[in-house]
N, C-alpha and C positions, 0 to 999 in steps of 0.2 A: 795157790800156785807158787812153785818154787822159783826163787830168784834166778833169772837168766834162762829160764825154760819157757819158750812161747807156748801158749795154748793153741794157737793156730799158726800156720805158716804164712809166708809173705803173700800179700794180696794186692793186686792191681785192679783198680776200677776207674773208668770202664776198660774192659779187656780188649775189645776190638771196635773202637769207635769209628763211625762213618761221619765225617765232618765236611760241611760245605765250605768251599773256597772262600777265604776271608773271614770266616767265623772263628770264635774263640772256643777253646776246649781246655779242660783241666784233667790231668791224669794223677790219680792219688795212689801212691804206693805206701802200704802200711805193714807194720810188724808189731804185734802186741808184746813188746819186750822192753822192760823199763831201762835196762842198761845196754840195749842193742844199738845198732846203727842201720840207717836206711838211706840209700842214695841212688839217684839216676846216673847211669854210666854211659860214656861214649856218645854224648850228645853235642851237636853243633850249637854253640851258644846263641847263634843267630835265630835258632828255631824257637826259642822260648826262654823263660826264666824259671828258676827252681827255688822253692821255699821249703827248707828242711827243718823239721821239728824232732822231738825226742823219739816218737814212735812212727812217724810217717813223713813222707816227702811228696811235695806237689809240683808237678811239671805244668807250668802255665804257658799255653800257646795262645797268644793274643789275636793272631790273624793267620789262619791256616793257608799255606801256599803249597805248590806242587812238591817242593822240597821237604815239606813237613811229613809227607806220607812215608811210611816205613815202620820198621820195628824199633821200639824203644825198650831199653833194658834197665831194670831196676834190681839192685842187689841189696841184701840185708844180712846182718849178722846178729846172732844172739848167743852169747857165751862162746862155745866152741862150734856152734852150728852156723853154716852159711846157706843162704837162700838166694834164688834168682827167679824173677818172673819177667815176662815180656808183655808189651801191649802193641798191637798192630794197628797203626793209624791209617785209615783210608780217606783220601780227600777226593771230593767230587765237585764238579761245577757244571751248571747248565742254566740256560736262560729261563725266565718265567714263561716265555711264549716263543713260538716259532714264527718266522717271518715268511710270508708267502708273497710271490709276485707272479704276474702273468704277462707275457710279452704282448699278447693281443687281447681284445675283448673276448671274454669267455661266453660265446654265444653258440646256440645249437647249430651243428653242421659245420662249424668253423674249426680248423686245426688250431692247437694251442700249445705253447711251451710253458710249463709250470716250473717254478723254482721254489724250493723249500730250504731255508737256511736256519742254522742255529749258531749263535755266537758264544765263544768262551765255554766250550765243552771240555770236560775232563772226567775220567780218562777216555781215551779213544778206544781202548780195548773194552769190549762189552757194550759198545754203542751200536744201535740200529737206527737208521733214518730211512723211512720207506714212504713211497707214494702208493695210494690205493685208489682204484675206481670202484666206488661202492665197496663190495667185499673182495674184489679181485686185486691182487698185488700187481702193480705196474713196474716198479723199480725199487731195488733194495740196496744199491750201491751209491756211494757218495764220494765227493772230493773233500779233502781236508787241507787246511793251511794252519801251520803252527804259529802261535803268537809269541811275542817276546817273553811273556810270562809262563810259557810252557803249556798254555791252553790251546784249544783248537777251534777254528771256525770251520763249520762243515756245511755243505750245500748238496742237495739232490735235485737234479734237473731232469725232467721227463718231457718228451714230445708226444703229444696225443693227436692221432689223426682225427679228421673231422667227423668220420662216421661213429666215433666213440664219444663225441661230445653231443649228448642228447639232453633235451629238456628234462629237468628234475634230477639229473645225475649229479652225484656229489663226489668231488675229488678230495681225498683226505691225506694229509701228511702226518705221520706218527714218528715220534722219537721215543726210544726206549733205552735207558741206561741202567745197567746192572752193576752195582757196587757192593761187593760182599754179599750179604743176604738181603740187601735192599734193591728194589727196582723203582726207578723214577720214569714217569711217562709224560710226554707233552703231545697234544693233538691239536691240529688246526685244519679247517676244511673250507672248501669253496663250492657252492652249488652252481649248476648251470641254469640260466633263466633267460627267457626272451626279453625280460626287462633290462638285461645288460646293455641294450641299446641306449637306454636313457638313464638307467640307474643300476649299479651293480648290487647283487643280493647281499644279504648279511653273511659275514664270515664269523664262524664261531671257533674259539680256541678253548680247549679244556686242558687241565693239568692234573696229573695223578702223582702223588708223592709216595704212595704205598698202596697195597691192596685194600686198605681201610680208609684211605683219604682221597677223595675225588672232588674237584671243584670246577665250575665254569668260570674262567678268568674274566671274560667280558664278551660282549657282543658289539660289533662295530658295523658301520655302514660305509662302504667305500663308494667311489664315484666312477662313472662310465669312463671307458678308455683303457688302454694298457695299464694294468693295476699292480701296485705293490702294496700288499696288505700286511700290516703288522699290528698285533694286539699288544698294547702296552701293559706293563705290570702294574699292580697296585702300588700306590705311593703313600708316604707318610703324610699325615694331615698337616697342612700349612695354614696357620691362623689367618694369613693375609688373603687366602683364596679358599672360599668355601667350595668343596667338591660337589659334583652332581650327585643327586640321589635318585636319578632315573632308574627304573627297574632293570633295563637292559645294560646298565653300566655297573651292576653290582659285582663285587669281587670279595673274596675271602682269603686271608692268608692261610696257607696250608700248614698243618702240623708236620714236623719232620719226624722220621721214624725213630730217631734216637733222642729227640728233645734237645739236641745240641746244635743242630744246623738251622740257620735262618735263611729265608729266601734271598737269593742274590738279585740285584736290581741293576741290569745293564742300562746305559743311557744313550739315547740316539736323538739327533737333532739336525740343524741346518745353517747356511751363511751367504751373505750377499757379496758381490764384487764381480765385475766383468759380465759378459754375456752368458746367462745361465740357461740350461735346457733341462727341464724336468722339475718335479715338485716332490714334496715329502711323501713318504709312504702313507697309505690311506687315501691318496689322491693319485690321479692318472700320471703315469710316466709320459714324458713328451715323446711323440713319434716323429716330430718334425726334424728335418735336418737343420744344422746350425744356421744355414743361410736363410731359413725361413723364420728364425726366432729374433725377436727384438733384442738389440744389444743391451737394453735396460736390464738391471738385475731382477731376477724372478725368485721370490722366496717361497719356500714350502711352508706348510702349516703343521703344527703339533696338535694332535688330537689325543686327549687322555681318556680313551675308552668311552667316549660319549655316544649316546644313542640319540636318535632324532628327538628334538625338543629339549634335550638336556643342556645345561650350561657348559660352555666351553671357554676356558681361559685362554688368554693370548699366549703364543709360544714363548718360552723362555730362551729358546735358541733358534738360530736360523742356519740352514744348510744349503749349500749351492754348489753346482758343478758347471764347469765351462771349459772350453778349449781355446787356445790362442795359437794361431789365428782361428777364427770360428770355423773355417772350412780347411780341412787338411789338404795339402798338396803333395803329390808323390815326389819323393826325393828331397823334400825340405823338412826343416825342423818343426816339431809340433810338441805342444805340452797340453795335458789334460789335468785340470785342478779340481779338487774337492776341498771345500773349506767351510768351517763352522764358526759361528760367532755366538758365544755363550757367556753367561755371567761367571761360570766356573771353567776350569781347565777341562778340556775334553779331547778326544781323539777320534779320527775317522778311519775307516777301513774300506778297501775296495772289495766289493762283493762279486762283481762280474766285469770281465774285460773280454774283448774278442779273442785275444791270444793270452798265453800264460803271463803272469805278472813278471816272471823272470826275464821276459823280452823287453821290459821297460826299465828305465833308470828311475827308481822311485825315491823321492825325497819327502820324508815326513817331518814337518816342523810345526811345533805348537798344535793348534787345532785344525791342521790341514795336511793334505798329502798331494803331491804332484807327480804325475807320470811324464817322463821326458822321452822323446824320440828324436834322435839326430836326423834320421831319414824316415819319413812316413811312407808306408807302402799300403797297397789296397787291402791286405789282410789285417791292417790295423783299424779299418773302419768297422762300424757296428755299434753294439749296445754296451755302454759303460754305466755301471751303477756303483754308488758308494753309499755307505751308511755311517751314521754318527753313533758311536757307542755311548750308551747312557740310559737315563731313566725314560726319556720321551722317545719312543720308537719312531724313527724317520729314515727315509732313504730318498735319494734323488738319482735321476737317470739322464743320460745324454746319448742321442743317436748321432754318431759322428760319420761324416762322409769324407773319404779321401779320393781326390780326383787328379787326373793328369794335369801337368803344368801347362796352361794355355799359352804361356809366353816362351815355351821351350824353343820355338823356331825363331824367336826375335834375334838372338845373337848372330845366327847365320845370315839372316836378312840384312842386319846392320852391317855385317862384315862385307857382304856383297855390294851394298850401297857405297861403303867407304872405298872399296877398290875401284868401283866405277867412277867415282868422283876424282880419285887420284889419277886415273887414266886420262880423264878430260883435262886435268891441270897439266899433266906431262905433255899431252898432245898440243895444248895451247902454247906452252913454252917453246916446244920444238918448232912449231909453225912460225912463231914470232921471230926466232933466231934465223930460221931459213929465209924469211922475207928480207931481213936485214942484210944477210949475206948476198942475196940475189940483187938487192938494190945497190949495194956498194960495188958489186961486180960490173953492173951495167953503167954506173956513173964513171968508173975508171976507163972503161972502153969508149 
């Protein structure tokens, strides 16, 4: 090989990586030329670090973000020859499982409203979130909310008439995300059963990372009543808590298509304080109005994919939702709070409100979020649901009632009474003076 003449041109590996949000990736740019130069160009230094050697340069991205995605340019020179190659980085994010919730008990002949949500999804282009009744498509559109990180929380809500809710029918939610040449899939389903009166049937969630990798994440058992079902992702082994080995709680970490992406693990949990309405997901949402709920704090429970008979550890977080005052009054101020108490920093997010979130004044501080209303109105009453982002999938709900002010007539009554009393006082004073004048008049005569 002649000095300064490369045997091969500039090479970038990997060429088009698909990287999961938060994962690390290395891009290697090399040129087999002993007296050449190789360097990455036009990069934001916040996106990664660069290690440059004689014949190659490595771009290290320690934690892929939305801003990481895009084209990276590497340039090389060897003698009088110049070379340029690019790598197109694609970043994706999706939860390990979908979250399902049902407003009412899913029983034969009863109408139902089904919610399917996925947190921290990216990109939104190429995303499908659909509800199916058996093999029939029910709804394929969804609502999305962008997070501070540039990710998206998406939810698909479908209302099913009672005649379509039959014994043995399975309602299935599917998420499909296409990123480059890769396709990622999440599936969760709820069957209809007469046993829902006493015990909700099993909900099964499956996850597909590619056409070659499919796994059943877990099987869980929920409880009767309006239900929020969430299948938690697999967790790292904790030496202080031996996990369950029940057959229905088995999970397997999927292989990623490129070998570079690791499974993301969102965290969800719960918090005490004030009069709470609702429990964590996998347990029934409360359908009682705030006036029927004890003011004592009610905590939800974290269930880590346990099947009947398996060992369940105590929740590491608590999540709670409440309103102050417990009953909303039309025209008066009201606030709805969702707060978590965990050993580590966490954040909560509103999954469902009767009206758009933009109609509230939201304050997110620490591990909680508060929705403020200066004047509550009837359209603000209804179903509120918040979730805790994190490893233990949980959600809590509140059924809020806004009523007319029963004391709205008090001011007018009080004013009328005051005027009547004032009239009596004036009449008494005038009568007293008149008697004195008449008495003095007769005495003089």
